[in-house]
FIPAGU-35563 format. One line per 4 residues: their letters; for each residue x, y, z of C-alpha. Coordinates in nm, 4 decimals. Example, Ala and Ser with C-alpha at 12.3 -4.5 7.8 and 13.67 -1.06 7.14 Angstrom:
2
AS	1.2300,-0.4500,0.7800  1.3670,-0.1060,0.7140 .
END
This chain:
308
XXXX	4.4101,5.1702,2.3607  4.1975,5.3255,2.0805  4.0988,5.1969,1.7419  3.9610,5.3547,1.4349 .
XXXX	3.6202,5.2550,1.3145  3.7572,5.0345,1.0348  4.0007,4.8647,1.2689  3.7330,4.7798,1.5257 .
XXXX	3.5089,4.6297,1.2537  3.7884,4.4140,1.1183  3.8847,4.2958,1.4633  3.5200,4.2055,1.5433 .
XXXX	3.5084,4.0055,1.2229  3.8253,3.8188,1.3113  3.6903,3.7393,1.6557  3.3621,3.6091,1.5077 .
XXXX	3.5558,3.3917,1.2649  3.7484,3.2492,1.5602  3.4191,3.1715,1.7350  3.2928,2.9795,1.4363 .
XXXX	3.6137,2.7918,1.3902  3.7348,3.0120,1.1054  3.4833,2.8740,0.8557  3.3412,3.2166,0.7786 .
XXXX	2.9847,3.1139,0.8513  2.9336,3.4168,1.0663  2.6578,3.2658,1.2854  2.8695,3.2862,1.5983 .
XXXX	2.7519,2.9430,1.7226  2.9945,2.6922,1.8755  2.8465,2.3624,2.0092  2.9282,2.3094,2.3712 .
XXXX	3.1293,2.0145,2.4871  2.8228,1.8722,2.6596  2.6257,1.8806,2.3358  2.9109,1.7251,2.1412 .
XXXX	2.9347,1.4529,2.4042  2.5589,1.3872,2.3753  2.5858,1.3567,2.0010  2.8782,1.1183,2.0271 .
XXXX	2.6836,0.9129,2.2792  2.3755,0.9083,2.0514  2.5802,0.7917,1.7535  2.7461,0.5253,1.9664 .
XXXX	2.4077,0.3963,2.0819  2.2783,0.3889,1.7236  2.5845,0.1857,1.6104  2.5415,-0.0481,1.9059 .
XXXX	2.1708,-0.0998,1.8355  2.2445,-0.1708,1.4669  2.5093,-0.4239,1.5572  2.2811,-0.6014,1.8068 .
XXXX	1.9954,-0.6102,1.5527  2.2256,-0.7553,1.2855  2.3644,-1.0145,1.5240  2.0256,-1.1239,1.6538 .
XXXX	1.8954,-1.1517,1.2964  2.1903,-1.3719,1.1958  2.1472,-1.5932,1.5041  1.7749,-1.6388,1.4376 .
XXXX	1.8331,-1.7152,1.0713  2.0988,-1.9700,1.1620  1.8684,-2.1396,1.4177  1.5808,-2.1578,1.1681 .
XXXX	1.8099,-2.2987,0.8999  1.9421,-2.5657,1.1309  1.5916,-2.6612,1.2456  1.4674,-2.6924,0.8885 .
XXXX	1.7625,-2.8797,0.7330  1.7826,-3.1207,1.0271  1.4124,-3.2103,1.0109  1.3481,-3.5801,0.9287 .
XXXX	1.1568,-3.5029,0.6120  1.3751,-3.2217,0.4822  1.5266,-3.4195,0.1941  1.1846,-3.5130,0.0596 .
XXXX	1.0488,-3.1639,0.1155  1.3457,-3.0108,-0.0648  1.2915,-3.2357,-0.3624  0.9148,-3.1672,-0.3750 .
XXXX	0.9054,-2.7900,-0.3078  1.2510,-2.6586,-0.4011  1.3515,-2.8408,-0.7183  1.5782,-2.6298,-0.9399 .
XXXX	1.4712,-2.8198,-1.2492  1.1006,-2.7459,-1.2078  1.1738,-2.3916,-1.0961  1.3518,-2.3229,-1.4258 .
XXXX	1.0643,-2.4815,-1.6144  0.7942,-2.2902,-1.4334  0.9533,-1.9437,-1.4143  0.8926,-1.8254,-1.7770 .
XXXX	0.5363,-1.9609,-1.7805  0.4571,-1.8017,-1.4443  0.5902,-1.4688,-1.5676  0.3750,-1.4982,-1.8795 .
XXXX	0.0684,-1.5583,-1.6620  0.1676,-1.2715,-1.4293  0.1004,-1.0246,-1.7066  -0.2686,-1.1113,-1.6756 .
XXXX	-0.2534,-1.0380,-1.3022  -0.0924,-0.7000,-1.3674  -0.3589,-0.6066,-1.6223  -0.6309,-0.7087,-1.3840 .
XXXX	-0.4731,-0.4963,-1.1116  -0.4620,-0.1857,-1.3346  -0.8132,-0.2212,-1.4735  -0.9861,-0.3430,-1.1593 .
XXXX	-0.7967,-0.0950,-0.9425  -0.9213,0.1954,-1.1520  -1.2794,0.0611,-1.1513  -1.2654,0.0036,-0.7765 .
XXXX	-1.1555,0.3601,-0.7052  -1.4284,0.5115,-0.9221  -1.7091,0.2864,-0.7981  -1.5958,0.3115,-0.4388 .
XXXX	-1.5960,0.6918,-0.4564  -1.9496,0.6967,-0.6016  -2.0776,0.4656,-0.3286  -1.9091,0.6681,-0.0547 .
XXXX	-2.0562,0.9926,-0.1898  -2.3988,0.8276,-0.2107  -2.3748,0.7288,0.1555  -2.2899,1.0824,0.2620 .
XXXX	-2.5624,1.2624,0.0672  -2.7898,1.4718,0.2863  -3.1621,1.5225,0.2736  -3.4603,1.2864,0.2890 .
XXXX	-3.4850,1.2693,-0.0924  -3.1548,1.0751,-0.0994  -3.2639,0.8214,0.1633  -3.3229,0.5336,-0.0841 .
XXXX	-2.9803,0.5945,-0.2375  -2.8163,0.5901,0.1037  -2.9931,0.2654,0.1930  -2.8868,0.0986,-0.1309 .
XXXX	-2.5237,0.2118,-0.0841  -2.5210,0.0846,0.2752  -2.6732,-0.2503,0.1722  -2.4148,-0.2883,-0.1025 .
XXXX	-2.1207,-0.2296,0.1309  -2.2666,-0.4538,0.4054  -2.3325,-0.7396,0.1627  -2.0054,-0.7474,-0.0274 .
XXXX	-1.7923,-0.6822,0.2807  -1.9583,-0.9820,0.4507  -1.9495,-1.2135,0.1466  -1.6171,-1.4033,0.1196 .
XXXX	-1.4325,-1.3113,-0.1957  -1.3839,-1.6746,-0.3042  -1.7623,-1.7345,-0.2890  -1.8279,-1.4111,-0.4782 .
XXXX	-1.5874,-1.5306,-0.7475  -1.7539,-1.8700,-0.7723  -2.1011,-1.7176,-0.7977  -2.0016,-1.4690,-1.0709 .
XXXX	-1.7565,-1.6845,-1.2696  -1.9638,-2.0084,-1.2542  -2.3172,-1.8754,-1.2050  -2.3388,-1.6031,-1.4707 .
XXXX	-2.2522,-1.8352,-1.7639  -2.5118,-2.0835,-1.6378  -2.7856,-1.8181,-1.6909  -2.7125,-1.8143,-2.0653 .
XXXX	-2.7985,-1.4468,-2.0952  -2.7784,-1.2954,-2.4389  -2.4957,-1.0438,-2.4763  -2.3390,-1.1302,-2.1383 .
XXXX	-1.9779,-1.2449,-2.1556  -1.8677,-1.5836,-2.0311  -1.4963,-1.4920,-2.0317  -1.3567,-1.5989,-1.6894 .
XXXX	-1.1110,-1.3100,-1.6911  -1.3846,-1.0465,-1.7302  -1.6139,-1.2222,-1.4867  -1.3351,-1.2656,-1.2328 .
XXXX	-1.2417,-0.9000,-1.2666  -1.6074,-0.8054,-1.2127  -1.6182,-1.0086,-0.8901  -1.2980,-0.8479,-0.7649 .
XXXX	-1.4349,-0.5028,-0.8433  -1.7645,-0.5718,-0.6646  -1.5913,-0.6895,-0.3459  -1.3136,-0.4346,-0.3260 .
XXXX	-1.5408,-0.1434,-0.4123  -1.7261,-0.2086,-0.0869  -1.4042,-0.1857,0.1126  -1.2777,0.1185,-0.0696 .
XXXX	-1.6155,0.2907,-0.0342  -1.5845,0.2643,0.3422  -1.2326,0.4058,0.3274  -1.3551,0.7052,0.1274 .
XXXX	-1.6557,0.7516,0.3573  -1.4299,0.7530,0.6632  -1.2176,1.0209,0.4971  -1.5266,1.2327,0.4149 .
XXXX	-1.6611,1.2003,0.7685  -1.3212,1.3004,0.9129  -1.3433,1.6454,0.7532  -1.4656,1.8934,1.0116 .
XXXX	-1.8101,2.0410,0.9357  -1.6599,2.3902,0.9519  -1.4842,2.3216,0.6247  -1.8176,2.2672,0.4477 .
XXXX	-1.9706,2.5632,0.6328  -1.6859,2.7889,0.5261  -1.7275,2.6806,0.1645  -2.1003,2.7487,0.1807 .
XXXX	-2.0373,3.0942,0.3302  -1.8159,3.1715,0.0286  -2.1052,3.1050,-0.2058  -2.0337,2.7448,-0.3054 .
XXXX	-2.3198,2.5030,-0.3456  -2.3279,2.1732,-0.1580  -2.2035,1.9926,-0.4648  -1.9208,2.2412,-0.5178 .
XXXX	-1.8236,2.2275,-0.1491  -1.8051,1.8471,-0.1714  -1.6058,1.8513,-0.4934  -1.3590,2.1328,-0.4252 .
XXXX	-1.3244,2.1321,-0.0449  -1.4265,1.8039,0.1183  -1.3177,1.5365,-0.1325  -0.9622,1.6656,-0.1922 .
XXXX	-0.8903,1.6645,0.1802  -1.0622,1.3291,0.2338  -0.8742,1.1556,-0.0455  -0.5393,1.2992,0.0698 .
XXXX	-0.5976,1.1656,0.4180  -0.6955,0.8225,0.3006  -0.4069,0.7587,0.0593  -0.2249,0.5028,0.2853 .
XXXX	-0.5304,0.2752,0.3446  -0.6186,0.3002,-0.0242  -0.2720,0.1830,-0.1190  -0.3043,-0.1066,0.1261 .
XXXX	-0.6285,-0.2119,-0.0445  -0.4527,-0.2008,-0.3825  -0.1795,-0.4247,-0.2437  -0.4441,-0.6745,-0.1301 .
XXXX	-0.6134,-0.6516,-0.4696  -0.2865,-0.7288,-0.6441  -0.2536,-1.0536,-0.4489  -0.6184,-1.1533,-0.4898 .
XXXX	-0.6048,-1.1267,-0.8670  -0.4595,-1.4777,-0.8500  -0.8024,-1.6065,-0.7449  -0.9394,-1.5616,-1.0983 .
XXXX	-0.7663,-1.8905,-1.1778  -1.0620,-2.0765,-1.0247  -1.2562,-1.9999,-1.3393  -0.9874,-2.1321,-1.5715 .
XXXX	-0.8085,-1.8065,-1.6510  -0.4390,-1.8779,-1.7087  -0.2655,-1.6341,-1.4752  0.0514,-1.6914,-1.2731 .
XXXX	-0.1238,-1.9204,-1.0260  -0.2987,-2.1248,-1.2963  0.0252,-2.1560,-1.4955  0.1934,-2.3002,-1.1885 .
XXXX	-0.1042,-2.5300,-1.1248  -0.0806,-2.6766,-1.4727  0.2835,-2.7725,-1.4245  0.2079,-2.9128,-1.0776 .
XXXX	-0.0709,-3.1282,-1.2156  0.1609,-3.2758,-1.4782  0.4742,-3.3231,-1.2657  0.3297,-3.3720,-0.9145 .
XXXX	0.6007,-3.1369,-0.7948  0.4990,-2.8265,-0.5969  0.7979,-2.6075,-0.6815  0.5961,-2.4016,-0.9347 .
XXXX	0.3711,-2.2850,-0.6491  0.6795,-2.1589,-0.4684  0.7926,-1.9771,-0.7839  0.4483,-1.8158,-0.8276 .
XXXX	0.4431,-1.7112,-0.4639  0.7877,-1.5526,-0.4862  0.6902,-1.3671,-0.8018  0.3866,-1.2207,-0.6250 .
XXXX	0.6004,-1.1269,-0.3270  0.8531,-0.9533,-0.5522  0.5666,-0.7559,-0.7112  0.4081,-0.6676,-0.3771 .
XXXX	0.7157,-0.5555,-0.1835  0.7742,-0.2316,-0.3868  0.4056,-0.1374,-0.3417  0.4226,-0.2106,0.0290 .
XXXX	0.7350,-0.0031,0.0792  0.5825,0.2793,-0.1210  0.2749,0.2664,0.1038  0.4961,0.2817,0.4154 .
XXXX	0.6848,0.5787,0.2692  0.3634,0.7674,0.1891  0.2260,0.6945,0.5365  0.5420,0.8172,0.7109 .
XXXX	0.5567,1.1261,0.4922  0.1968,1.2186,0.5662  0.2485,1.1596,0.9394  0.5486,1.3949,0.9364 .
XXXX	0.3545,1.6625,0.7504  0.0579,1.6266,0.9831  0.2860,1.6570,1.2874  0.4375,1.9748,1.1421 .
XXXX	0.0982,2.1220,1.0558  0.1438,2.0752,0.6823  -0.1977,1.9188,0.6215  -0.5435,2.0057,0.7389 .
END
Protein backbone atom coordinates (compact mmCIF):
# COMPACT_ATOMS: atom_id res chain seq x y z
CA UNK A 1 0.00 0.00 0.00
CA UNK A 2 1.43 3.39 -0.99
CA UNK A 3 0.97 6.84 0.47
CA UNK A 4 1.64 10.28 -0.74
CA UNK A 5 4.15 12.40 1.09
CA UNK A 6 1.46 14.47 2.84
CA UNK A 7 -0.45 11.38 3.90
CA UNK A 8 2.61 9.72 5.42
CA UNK A 9 3.44 12.87 7.41
CA UNK A 10 -0.09 13.15 8.75
CA UNK A 11 -0.16 9.51 9.71
CA UNK A 12 3.19 9.80 11.51
CA UNK A 13 1.81 12.75 13.44
CA UNK A 14 -1.28 10.80 14.43
CA UNK A 15 0.85 7.88 15.60
CA UNK A 16 3.04 10.22 17.69
CA UNK A 17 -0.01 11.77 19.26
CA UNK A 18 -1.21 8.29 20.17
CA UNK A 19 2.16 7.57 21.78
CA UNK A 20 1.92 10.66 23.93
CA UNK A 21 -1.64 9.98 24.92
CA UNK A 22 -3.10 12.46 22.45
CA UNK A 23 -1.92 15.52 24.39
CA UNK A 24 -0.02 16.93 21.44
CA UNK A 25 3.22 17.27 23.36
CA UNK A 26 5.14 15.57 20.60
CA UNK A 27 7.97 14.24 22.78
CA UNK A 28 7.05 10.63 22.09
CA UNK A 29 7.67 9.56 25.70
CA UNK A 30 5.33 7.20 27.53
CA UNK A 31 6.27 6.16 31.10
CA UNK A 32 6.53 2.43 31.44
CA UNK A 33 4.33 0.49 33.79
CA UNK A 34 7.33 -0.28 35.97
CA UNK A 35 8.14 3.41 36.38
CA UNK A 36 4.51 4.25 37.11
CA UNK A 37 4.46 1.50 39.71
CA UNK A 38 7.65 2.87 41.32
CA UNK A 39 6.16 6.34 41.48
CA UNK A 40 2.96 5.01 43.06
CA UNK A 41 5.04 3.08 45.57
CA UNK A 42 7.13 6.17 46.37
CA UNK A 43 4.02 8.28 46.94
CA UNK A 44 2.51 5.60 49.13
CA UNK A 45 5.68 5.44 51.23
CA UNK A 46 5.69 9.23 51.60
CA UNK A 47 2.06 9.21 52.77
CA UNK A 48 2.80 6.38 55.18
CA UNK A 49 5.85 8.17 56.61
CA UNK A 50 3.84 11.38 57.07
CA UNK A 51 1.06 9.52 58.85
CA UNK A 52 3.51 7.73 61.16
CA UNK A 53 5.31 11.01 61.97
CA UNK A 54 2.01 12.76 62.76
CA UNK A 55 0.82 9.87 64.92
CA UNK A 56 4.08 9.61 66.86
CA UNK A 57 4.06 13.38 67.44
CA UNK A 58 0.52 13.28 68.79
CA UNK A 59 1.34 10.34 71.06
CA UNK A 60 4.44 12.05 72.46
CA UNK A 61 2.53 15.31 73.01
CA UNK A 62 -0.23 13.46 74.82
CA UNK A 63 2.26 11.62 77.04
CA UNK A 64 4.06 14.86 77.95
CA UNK A 65 0.78 16.60 78.66
CA UNK A 66 -0.37 13.80 80.96
CA UNK A 67 2.97 13.72 82.79
CA UNK A 68 2.92 17.48 83.37
CA UNK A 69 -0.72 17.92 84.40
CA UNK A 70 -0.59 14.90 86.72
CA UNK A 71 2.52 16.11 88.54
CA UNK A 72 1.93 16.84 92.25
CA UNK A 73 2.87 20.50 91.97
CA UNK A 74 1.15 21.25 88.67
CA UNK A 75 -1.61 23.39 90.17
CA UNK A 76 0.88 25.65 91.94
CA UNK A 77 3.15 25.78 88.90
CA UNK A 78 0.24 26.68 86.65
CA UNK A 79 -0.74 29.53 88.93
CA UNK A 80 2.82 30.83 89.22
CA UNK A 81 4.06 30.50 85.62
CA UNK A 82 0.93 30.41 83.45
CA UNK A 83 -1.44 32.99 84.91
CA UNK A 84 -3.69 34.53 82.25
CA UNK A 85 -4.15 37.67 84.34
CA UNK A 86 -0.45 38.48 84.59
CA UNK A 87 0.11 37.43 80.99
CA UNK A 88 -2.40 40.07 79.82
CA UNK A 89 -0.75 42.64 82.08
CA UNK A 90 2.78 41.86 80.93
CA UNK A 91 2.25 41.44 77.19
CA UNK A 92 1.96 45.15 76.16
CA UNK A 93 4.87 46.19 78.38
CA UNK A 94 7.04 43.35 77.08
CA UNK A 95 6.25 44.34 73.50
CA UNK A 96 7.18 47.94 74.30
CA UNK A 97 10.52 46.76 75.69
CA UNK A 98 11.05 44.45 72.72
CA UNK A 99 11.40 47.48 70.45
CA UNK A 100 14.67 48.25 72.24
CA UNK A 101 15.90 44.71 71.53
CA UNK A 102 15.04 45.07 67.85
CA UNK A 103 16.90 48.38 67.60
CA UNK A 104 19.92 46.87 69.32
CA UNK A 105 19.84 43.96 66.88
CA UNK A 106 19.80 46.25 63.84
CA UNK A 107 22.50 48.63 65.06
CA UNK A 108 24.77 46.09 66.72
CA UNK A 109 24.33 43.63 63.86
CA UNK A 110 25.54 46.20 61.35
CA UNK A 111 28.47 47.20 63.56
CA UNK A 112 29.39 43.54 64.14
CA UNK A 113 29.49 42.78 60.40
CA UNK A 114 31.69 45.79 59.63
CA UNK A 115 34.09 45.31 62.55
CA UNK A 116 34.23 41.56 62.03
CA UNK A 117 35.12 42.01 58.37
CA UNK A 118 37.91 44.48 59.22
CA UNK A 119 39.38 42.11 61.82
CA UNK A 120 39.20 39.16 59.43
CA UNK A 121 40.93 41.11 56.67
CA UNK A 122 43.60 42.23 59.14
CA UNK A 123 44.29 38.62 60.09
CA UNK A 124 44.71 37.58 56.45
CA UNK A 125 47.04 40.40 55.37
CA UNK A 126 50.33 39.15 53.97
CA UNK A 127 53.83 40.45 54.44
CA UNK A 128 56.03 41.08 57.48
CA UNK A 129 54.99 44.73 57.66
CA UNK A 130 51.48 43.67 58.71
CA UNK A 131 52.69 41.32 61.46
CA UNK A 132 51.74 43.66 64.37
CA UNK A 133 48.27 44.11 62.89
CA UNK A 134 47.81 40.36 62.55
CA UNK A 135 48.92 39.84 66.15
CA UNK A 136 46.50 42.47 67.44
CA UNK A 137 43.62 40.98 65.45
CA UNK A 138 44.41 37.46 66.68
CA UNK A 139 44.67 38.69 70.30
CA UNK A 140 41.32 40.47 69.97
CA UNK A 141 39.50 37.40 68.69
CA UNK A 142 41.13 35.09 71.25
CA UNK A 143 40.30 37.39 74.16
CA UNK A 144 36.68 38.19 73.37
CA UNK A 145 35.85 34.65 72.25
CA UNK A 146 37.15 33.34 75.57
CA UNK A 147 35.56 36.02 77.74
CA UNK A 148 31.96 35.14 78.73
CA UNK A 149 29.49 37.64 77.32
CA UNK A 150 27.82 38.25 80.70
CA UNK A 151 31.18 39.22 82.24
CA UNK A 152 31.98 41.47 79.30
CA UNK A 153 28.64 43.21 79.78
CA UNK A 154 29.25 43.71 83.49
CA UNK A 155 32.72 45.12 82.90
CA UNK A 156 31.57 47.56 80.22
CA UNK A 157 28.18 48.54 81.66
CA UNK A 158 29.32 48.82 85.30
CA UNK A 159 33.03 49.53 84.94
CA UNK A 160 33.08 52.30 82.34
CA UNK A 161 30.78 54.66 84.32
CA UNK A 162 32.96 54.10 87.40
CA UNK A 163 35.93 55.61 85.54
CA UNK A 164 34.10 58.96 85.26
CA UNK A 165 35.72 59.75 81.94
CA UNK A 166 34.83 63.07 80.36
CA UNK A 167 32.74 62.73 77.20
CA UNK A 168 32.14 58.99 77.67
CA UNK A 169 28.50 57.96 77.85
CA UNK A 170 27.04 56.19 80.85
CA UNK A 171 23.86 55.13 79.03
CA UNK A 172 23.39 51.39 79.76
CA UNK A 173 21.85 50.85 76.33
CA UNK A 174 24.88 52.25 74.49
CA UNK A 175 27.33 50.50 76.79
CA UNK A 176 25.44 47.21 76.52
CA UNK A 177 25.40 47.51 72.74
CA UNK A 178 29.15 48.16 72.78
CA UNK A 179 29.75 45.01 74.81
CA UNK A 180 27.62 42.95 72.45
CA UNK A 181 29.49 44.37 69.45
CA UNK A 182 32.89 43.62 70.97
CA UNK A 183 32.02 39.99 71.71
CA UNK A 184 30.16 39.12 68.54
CA UNK A 185 32.71 40.84 66.30
CA UNK A 186 35.27 38.28 67.44
CA UNK A 187 32.99 35.40 66.42
CA UNK A 188 32.00 36.96 63.12
CA UNK A 189 35.63 37.78 62.33
CA UNK A 190 36.47 34.09 62.55
CA UNK A 191 33.55 33.26 60.28
CA UNK A 192 34.79 35.74 57.68
CA UNK A 193 38.37 34.51 58.04
CA UNK A 194 37.27 30.92 57.47
CA UNK A 195 35.48 32.05 54.31
CA UNK A 196 38.55 33.90 53.06
CA UNK A 197 40.83 30.93 53.75
CA UNK A 198 38.42 28.61 51.95
CA UNK A 199 38.97 30.41 48.63
CA UNK A 200 41.52 28.50 46.57
CA UNK A 201 44.81 30.39 46.02
CA UNK A 202 44.34 30.01 42.28
CA UNK A 203 41.53 32.56 42.46
CA UNK A 204 43.89 35.21 43.80
CA UNK A 205 46.61 34.14 41.36
CA UNK A 206 44.22 34.42 38.42
CA UNK A 207 43.18 37.90 39.55
CA UNK A 208 46.82 38.96 39.84
CA UNK A 209 47.57 37.58 36.36
CA UNK A 210 44.80 39.82 35.00
CA UNK A 211 46.54 42.88 36.38
CA UNK A 212 44.68 43.35 39.66
CA UNK A 213 46.57 44.44 42.73
CA UNK A 214 46.43 42.44 45.95
CA UNK A 215 43.88 44.87 47.35
CA UNK A 216 41.73 44.67 44.22
CA UNK A 217 41.96 40.86 44.14
CA UNK A 218 40.80 40.75 47.77
CA UNK A 219 37.96 43.20 47.18
CA UNK A 220 36.60 41.99 43.84
CA UNK A 221 37.48 38.28 43.77
CA UNK A 222 38.13 36.82 47.24
CA UNK A 223 35.70 38.67 49.52
CA UNK A 224 32.54 38.25 47.35
CA UNK A 225 33.05 34.48 47.22
CA UNK A 226 33.98 34.26 50.91
CA UNK A 227 30.94 36.23 52.07
CA UNK A 228 28.59 34.21 49.86
CA UNK A 229 29.90 30.97 51.31
CA UNK A 230 29.56 32.16 54.90
CA UNK A 231 26.01 33.51 54.75
CA UNK A 232 24.43 30.62 56.75
CA UNK A 233 26.83 30.84 59.75
CA UNK A 234 26.56 34.64 59.70
CA UNK A 235 22.79 34.39 59.92
CA UNK A 236 23.15 31.96 62.83
CA UNK A 237 25.31 34.50 64.66
CA UNK A 238 22.68 37.18 64.08
CA UNK A 239 20.04 34.88 65.54
CA UNK A 240 22.20 34.43 68.65
CA UNK A 241 22.76 38.18 68.83
CA UNK A 242 19.01 38.77 68.70
CA UNK A 243 18.54 36.59 71.79
CA UNK A 244 21.50 38.03 73.69
CA UNK A 245 20.24 41.60 73.35
CA UNK A 246 18.10 40.75 76.38
CA UNK A 247 21.26 40.71 78.51
CA UNK A 248 21.52 44.52 78.38
CA UNK A 249 18.88 44.50 81.11
CA UNK A 250 21.61 43.83 83.69
CA UNK A 251 22.58 47.49 83.40
CA UNK A 252 19.06 48.76 83.97
CA UNK A 253 17.96 49.19 80.35
CA UNK A 254 14.23 48.54 80.09
CA UNK A 255 13.98 45.98 77.31
CA UNK A 256 11.58 43.04 77.07
CA UNK A 257 13.38 41.07 79.78
CA UNK A 258 13.63 44.04 82.16
CA UNK A 259 9.96 44.92 81.61
CA UNK A 260 9.02 41.37 82.61
CA UNK A 261 11.38 41.51 85.59
CA UNK A 262 9.72 44.66 86.91
CA UNK A 263 6.31 43.01 86.91
CA UNK A 264 7.72 39.85 88.51
CA UNK A 265 9.33 41.87 91.29
CA UNK A 266 6.00 43.54 92.06
CA UNK A 267 3.68 40.53 91.77
CA UNK A 268 5.99 37.60 92.66
CA UNK A 269 4.47 35.79 89.70
CA UNK A 270 6.78 34.45 86.98
CA UNK A 271 4.32 34.50 84.09
CA UNK A 272 5.89 37.67 82.59
CA UNK A 273 9.13 35.73 82.08
CA UNK A 274 7.19 33.15 80.07
CA UNK A 275 5.62 35.94 78.01
CA UNK A 276 9.02 37.52 77.32
CA UNK A 277 10.46 34.14 76.35
CA UNK A 278 7.63 33.40 73.94
CA UNK A 279 8.00 36.84 72.36
CA UNK A 280 11.70 36.19 71.74
CA UNK A 281 10.90 32.76 70.32
CA UNK A 282 8.31 34.26 67.98
CA UNK A 283 10.91 36.78 66.80
CA UNK A 284 13.63 34.17 66.38
CA UNK A 285 11.72 31.46 64.50
CA UNK A 286 11.35 33.42 61.22
CA UNK A 287 15.09 34.20 61.24
CA UNK A 288 15.91 30.57 61.96
CA UNK A 289 13.70 29.28 59.18
CA UNK A 290 15.20 31.86 56.79
CA UNK A 291 18.67 30.66 57.75
CA UNK A 292 17.67 27.04 57.06
CA UNK A 293 16.22 28.05 53.69
CA UNK A 294 19.37 29.92 52.68
CA UNK A 295 21.55 27.00 53.78
CA UNK A 296 19.49 24.46 51.81
CA UNK A 297 19.44 26.71 48.75
CA UNK A 298 23.21 27.17 48.78
CA UNK A 299 23.74 23.43 49.27
CA UNK A 300 21.59 22.71 46.22
CA UNK A 301 23.43 25.26 44.12
CA UNK A 302 26.80 23.92 45.24
CA UNK A 303 25.73 20.36 44.41
CA UNK A 304 24.68 21.51 40.94
CA UNK A 305 27.88 23.46 40.36
CA UNK A 306 26.17 26.82 40.65
CA UNK A 307 28.73 28.35 43.05
CA UNK A 308 32.47 28.34 43.10
